[in-house]
C-alpha positions in Angstrom: -12.0 -2.7 -5.1 -13.0 -1.0 -8.3 -12.3 -2.0 -11.9 -11.5 -5.6 -11.1 -9.1 -4.9 -8.3 -9.7 -6.8 -5.1 -8.7 -6.0 -1.5 -7.4 -8.9 0.6 -8.9 -9.0 4.1 -5.6 -9.2 5.9 -1.8 -9.3 5.7 -0.2 -12.3 7.3 2.9 -11.1 9.2 5.1 -13.9 7.9 3.7 -14.4 4.4 2.8 -10.9 3.3 0.5 -10.7 0.4 -0.3 -7.5 -1.5 -3.4 -5.7 -0.3 -4.8 -5.9 -3.8 -4.6 -8.1 -6.8 -6.3 -8.1 -10.2 -8.4 -11.1 -11.2 -6.4 -11.5 -14.4 -3.0 -11.8 -12.7 -1.5 -15.1 -11.7 0.0 -14.9 -8.2 3.5 -14.4 -9.6 2.4 -11.6 -11.9 0.4 -9.6 -9.4 1.7 -6.2 -8.5 3.2 -6.1 -5.0 2.5 -2.4 -4.2 0.4 0.5 -5.4 3.4 2.2 -6.9 3.7 -0.8 -9.3 0.2 -0.2 -10.5 1.2 3.3 -11.6 4.4 2.1 -13.2 2.6 -0.6 -15.0 0.0 1.8 -16.3 2.7 4.2 -17.5 4.5 1.4 -19.4 1.3 0.5 -21.2 0.3 4.0 -22.1 2.0 6.9 -23.9 0.4 9.3 -21.4 3.0 10.8 -19.0 0.9 10.6 -15.9 -1.5 7.7 -15.0 -5.2 8.2 -15.5 -6.9 9.7 -12.5 -8.9 6.5 -11.7 -5.7 4.4 -11.6 -4.0 6.9 -9.4 -7.1 7.2 -7.1 -7.2 3.4 -6.8 -3.5 3.2 -6.0 -3.9 5.9 -3.3 -6.8 4.0 -1.8 -4.9 0.8 -1.9 -1.9 2.5 -0.3 -4.1 3.8 2.5 -5.6 0.4 3.1 -2.2 -1.3 3.2 -1.0 1.4 5.7 -4.1 0.9 7.9 -3.7 -2.9 7.8 -0.1 -2.5 8.9 -1.1 0.0 11.6 -3.6 -2.6 13.0 -0.8 -5.2 12.9 1.4 -2.8 15.0 -1.4 -2.4 17.6 -1.9 -6.2 17.8 1.8 -6.8 18.1 2.1 -4.2 20.8 -0.7 -5.7 22.8 0.9 -9.2 22.4 4.2 -7.8 23.6 2.6 -6.2 26.7 0.8 -9.5 27.5 3.7 -11.8 26.8 5.1 -14.0 29.5 8.6 -13.0 30.7 10.3 -15.8 28.7 8.4 -14.7 25.5 9.0 -11.0 25.8 12.1 -10.8 23.6 10.3 -12.7 20.8 7.2 -10.6 21.2 9.3 -7.4 21.1 11.0 -8.6 17.9 7.5 -9.2 16.3 6.4 -5.7 17.4 9.6 -4.2 16.0 9.1 -6.0 12.7 5.5 -4.8 12.6 6.7 -1.2 13.1 9.1 -1.6 10.2 6.3 -2.8 7.9 4.0 0.0 9.0 6.8 2.6 8.4 7.3 1.2 4.9 3.6 1.2 4.1 3.4 4.8 5.4 6.3 5.9 3.3 4.7 4.3 0.2 1.4 5.9 1.0 3.1 9.3 1.3 4.7 8.9 -2.2 1.3 8.1 -3.6 -0.2 11.1 -2.0 2.6 13.3 -3.4 2.1 11.8 -6.8 -1.6 12.5 -6.6 -1.0 16.1 -5.5 1.4 16.7 -8.4 -1.1 15.0 -10.9 -3.9 17.4 -9.7 -1.6 20.4 -9.9 -0.5 19.4 -13.4 -4.1 19.0 -14.5 -5.0 22.4 -13.1 -2.1 24.0 -15.0 -3.2 22.2 -18.3 -6.7 23.5 -17.8 -5.5 27.1 -17.2 -3.2 27.1 -20.2 -5.3 25.5 -22.7 
């Protein structure tokens, strides 16, 4: 990560950790999603939109979180296919849960992309006007 933000190597399916944390945060204070980073920066700053570097970091973190969840879906799917008959229901439940987490991460990433697009558009308007 940039600027003190770290990327964790994996998400555990049962004890999900954020895909990033800042060195100065205790585990209870760490943001749990990229959108929290933006909200935190907006609370600390009188600026209406977050600085570009914070927004870029949040988008990258959102992408990483989504890709990690996507990999978890693929692994859960493979486990479901390979499961013994008596374990198929449990394996399917794990696959379904992985799909839900991936869907959530994808929706969060989409919001970050939309926020970045509107930030770029607003910056272009400000440059054109003044």
